[in-house]
N, C-alpha and C positions, 0 to 999 in steps of 0.2 A: 425526529430531530435530524437536521441536515447541517453538516459542517462544510464550509467552502473556504478555500484559500486561493489567494492571487499572489503569484510569485513575480516580482519585477526583475528585469535585467536592464541595467543602465537607465532606470526610471521608467521603462516601458513594460507593459504586460508581456510576460514570457510564458507563463503557465497558469492555468486555472484548473483546480481539482477539488473534488468533494466526495463525501461519503455519508450515506444515511446510517442510522443505527444507534448503538449505545456506546459501551465502553471502548470498542475497537475503532471508533471514528478517528481519533488522533493518530494512532499508530498506522492505520490504513492510509490516511492522508500523507503522513510524513514518509512512509515507505514509498509511496507513489512518487513524491517529489524527489527523494533520494535516488530512486531507480533511474529517473531521467537525468538529474544533474550530476550525480556522483558516478553512477554505473553506466551512463551513456545509452540507456535503453530508449527505443522509440516509445511513444506514448501508449500504444496498444500493448506492447510487452510489459511496460511499467505497471499497468493496472491489472494485468492478467497473471503475473508470476505468483507463486505461493508466498504467503505472508506469515509473520510471527506476531504474537501479541503478549505483552506482559503488563500487569498493573499491580498496585499495592496489595489489594485483597481480591481474590486469593493471590498469594505470592507464588505464582506458577507462570512459567514461560510456555505458552501454548504455540503450537505450530500446525500448519496445514500439511496434508500429505505431500511428501517430497519437498517440504519447506526447509528442513534442516537435514544435513547428512548425519549418518550414524556416528562418525567421529566427533562432530561438533556437539551432538547430544551427550556423548560420553564425557567429553572434556568439561562441559557445563555441569554435568552431574558430579564429577570429581571435585568441582569447586563449590559444591553444596547447593546448586540450583535444582529446583524441581522442574522437570521438562516433560510435557505431555502433549500428545497429538490432540488437537481440539476435538471435542466430542461431536460438533456439528460438521456439516460437509465443508463449510468454508468460514473464513474470518473476514467479515466486512465485505463491502462492495465499493468500488470506486469508478468514477468517470473522470476524464481529464481532457484538457485541450492545451496544445502547445502551439505557440506562435513563433515562427522563425522565417526570416527573409520573405515577409509578406505571404507566407503560407500558414494556414490554420489546419492543424491535424487533430482529430479527435480520437480518443481511445475509450471504448465501452467495455467494462468488466465482463468477462465471460462467465462470471458466477451467477448471473441472473439476467433478467430482461432489461437491458440497459441501452442507453443511447447517449452519445456525446455529440452536441451540436454547437458550432460556433458561427457567428454571423457578424 
């Protein structure tokens, strides 16, 4: 399965991103979008930084290595959350394209053999 999202800005395409996989598709895609729009990352950084993932079952917040600081983990656990490092090497995979000022910039996730191409 592959999930793709197109983000519009003033009615024009601004960002296209997607992720293959299973339950982490939505959180991977959303975090990539937020990394660009809210955190001001360039597209390559947005798809490459460590991620977190939570779903209903199991009710666990998973994170990648270096994905959460120790104080954040401790604060979440104090509030009753179960927080664990993800047992696999990574959470999801993402590719994205950002369109700004007539430039198209692609970001390919460093977690696998990925390519982002815009035309």
